[in-house]
C-alpha positions as CSV (number, residue, x, y, z in Angstrom):
1,M,65.2,145.4,155.8
2,A,62.5,147.1,153.4
3,N,63.2,144.5,150.5
4,E,62.6,141.9,153.3
5,I,59.3,143.4,154.1
6,A,58.3,144.2,150.6
7,R,59.0,140.7,149.6
8,R,56.6,139.6,152.6
9,L,54.0,141.7,151.7
10,V,54.3,140.6,148.0
11,H,53.8,137.0,149.6
12,A,50.9,138.0,151.2
13,S,49.3,139.6,148.0
14,G,49.2,135.9,146.9
15,A,46.0,135.7,149.6
16,T,44.0,137.4,147.5
17,I,43.3,134.4,145.2
18,P,42.1,131.6,147.9
19,A,39.8,134.3,150.0
20,A,38.0,135.9,147.2
21,Y,37.0,132.2,146.4
22,V,35.8,132.1,150.0
23,F,34.3,135.3,150.2
24,V,33.1,136.4,146.9
25,D,30.1,134.0,146.1
26,A,30.2,134.5,142.1
27,I,34.1,133.5,142.1
28,T,33.6,129.4,141.7
29,W,36.7,127.3,142.3
30,Q,37.2,126.6,138.0
31,Y,37.8,130.4,137.8
32,V,40.4,130.1,140.3
33,Q,42.0,127.8,139.1
34,W,42.0,129.7,135.6
35,V,43.5,132.4,137.5
36,L,46.1,129.8,138.9
37,I,47.2,128.9,135.3
38,A,47.0,132.0,133.8
39,G,49.6,133.3,136.6
40,T,51.9,130.2,135.8
41,V,52.0,131.2,132.2
42,V,53.0,134.6,133.1
43,T,55.5,133.3,135.5
44,I,57.1,131.1,133.0
45,G,57.3,134.0,130.6
46,L,59.2,136.4,133.1
47,E,61.2,133.8,134.1
48,A,62.4,132.8,130.6
49,L,62.6,136.3,129.8
50,R,64.9,136.8,133.1
51,L,67.0,133.8,133.2
52,L,67.6,133.2,129.5
53,A,67.2,137.0,127.8
54,G,68.5,138.8,130.5
55,L,65.6,141.1,131.2
56,E,67.0,143.3,134.2
57,W,63.8,145.2,136.0
58,I,63.8,146.6,139.0
59,V,61.2,144.5,140.6
60,F,63.4,141.6,140.1
61,D,66.3,143.4,141.7
62,K,64.1,144.6,144.8
63,L,62.2,141.2,145.1
64,T,64.7,137.9,144.4
65,R,67.3,137.1,146.8
66,E,71.0,137.0,145.4
67,Y,70.9,133.4,145.3
68,E,68.1,133.2,143.1
69,Q,69.8,135.3,140.1
70,D,70.6,132.1,138.3
71,N,68.0,129.8,139.4
72,L,64.6,129.8,139.6
73,A,63.2,132.7,141.6
74,G,61.2,131.7,144.8
75,Y,58.2,133.8,143.2
76,A,58.0,131.4,140.5
77,L,58.2,128.3,142.8
78,Y,55.4,129.9,145.0
79,V,53.6,130.4,141.7
80,F,53.7,126.7,140.7
81,G,53.2,125.2,144.3
82,G,50.0,127.1,144.7
83,T,49.1,126.2,141.3
84,L,49.6,122.8,141.5
85,V,47.8,122.2,144.8
86,G,44.9,124.4,143.4
87,L,44.7,122.0,140.2
88,A,45.1,118.8,142.6
89,F,42.9,119.1,145.5
90,D,39.5,120.3,145.8
91,P,39.2,123.5,147.4
92,R,38.3,122.5,151.2
93,I,42.3,121.3,150.9
94,A,43.7,123.7,148.3
95,V,42.6,126.8,149.9
96,P,44.1,126.2,153.7
97,A,47.3,124.8,152.0
98,M,47.5,128.2,149.6
99,L,47.0,130.3,152.8
100,M,50.0,128.4,154.8
101,L,51.8,129.8,151.9
102,T,50.6,133.0,151.2
103,L,50.2,134.1,155.1
104,G,52.1,131.9,157.2
105,D,55.3,131.9,155.6
106,P,55.8,135.6,155.5
107,V,55.3,135.5,159.4
108,S,57.6,132.7,159.8
109,G,60.1,134.7,157.5
110,L,60.2,138.1,159.2
111,L,60.2,136.0,162.4
112,G,63.3,134.1,161.3
113,S,65.0,137.0,158.8
114,G,68.4,137.2,158.7
115,E,69.3,133.4,159.6
116,L,70.7,131.4,157.5
117,R,70.1,127.9,159.6
118,T,69.9,124.2,158.2
119,V,66.4,124.3,161.1
120,K,64.6,127.6,162.1
121,R,64.6,128.2,166.0
122,W,61.9,126.7,167.4
123,P,59.3,129.8,168.6
124,V,59.6,130.6,164.7
125,L,58.3,127.0,164.2
126,V,55.7,127.5,167.2
127,A,55.0,130.5,165.3
128,M,54.4,128.8,161.9
129,F,52.5,126.1,163.2
130,V,50.1,128.2,165.3
131,T,49.5,130.6,162.2
132,C,49.3,127.2,159.8
133,F,46.5,125.8,162.1
134,A,44.8,129.1,162.7
135,L,44.5,129.1,158.6
136,A,43.7,125.7,158.1
137,Y,41.0,124.9,160.8
138,P,38.1,127.1,159.7
139,F,38.6,124.7,156.2
140,L,39.4,121.1,157.8
141,P,38.5,119.1,160.9
142,L,40.9,119.2,163.7
143,R,43.1,116.3,163.0
144,A,43.3,117.4,159.4
145,A,44.3,121.0,160.1
146,A,46.7,119.9,162.9
147,L,48.9,117.7,160.7
148,A,48.8,119.9,157.6
149,A,49.9,122.6,159.9
150,A,52.7,120.5,161.1
151,A,53.2,119.6,157.5
152,A,53.7,123.1,156.8
153,T,55.8,123.8,159.7
154,V,58.5,121.2,158.8
155,A,58.6,122.2,155.2
156,D,59.2,126.0,156.1
157,G,61.9,125.1,159.0
158,V,64.0,122.3,157.6
159,K,65.9,123.2,154.5
160,P,66.7,120.1,152.5
161,V,70.0,120.2,150.1
162,I,70.2,118.3,147.1
163,A,72.8,118.6,145.0
164,T,74.1,122.0,146.6
165,Y,70.6,123.3,145.6
166,V,67.8,124.5,148.5
167,I,64.5,123.2,148.0
168,D,62.6,126.6,148.2
169,D,60.1,126.3,150.9
170,N,57.1,128.1,148.5
171,I,56.8,124.8,146.6
172,T,56.9,122.6,149.6
173,I,54.9,124.5,151.5
174,P,51.6,124.0,149.9
175,I,52.6,120.6,148.8
176,A,53.4,119.3,152.3
177,A,50.3,120.8,153.9
178,A,47.8,119.7,151.0
179,L,49.4,116.0,150.9
180,A,48.9,115.8,154.9
181,A,45.4,117.1,154.9
182,F,44.3,114.4,151.7
183,V,45.7,111.4,153.8
184,V,44.3,112.4,157.0
185,L,40.6,113.0,155.3
């Protein structure tokens, strides 16, 4: 359980990037995009060292799950999803989508910890939707916030499997939320 809480805290720490843009006037969206790109480059390097060169680092042992040992780790998909959204969408769409990943997903994850289910239980889905809606509404009109929150909830709560590979919500949450908001706007 300690590793699970540490994993969720690291997850939530990613909120500092969109929050810095929102709360620090000197930080432009272009600066955020450069930080996202730099994070992606570092992530690609770390994953190459981990998967191809066999780098064993205590952080990997503590923060990656068993099934991630021989595949791209969830943190890499998290970085890729956030970067894609940050580069493809303007801040009013990208910021809430990134917050849904960085803050909404850890809430859902803690509430549903230890459960290996294809679809999460309804109380977890409700908590995810409410959290995501609360994160989106300051940035988006009501309908866009609701649809983005619903898309993030489905991305988090339903685990599709393609050729025995579970599609990780760390990449689908921000993309689904951003696309839903974009369609409404």
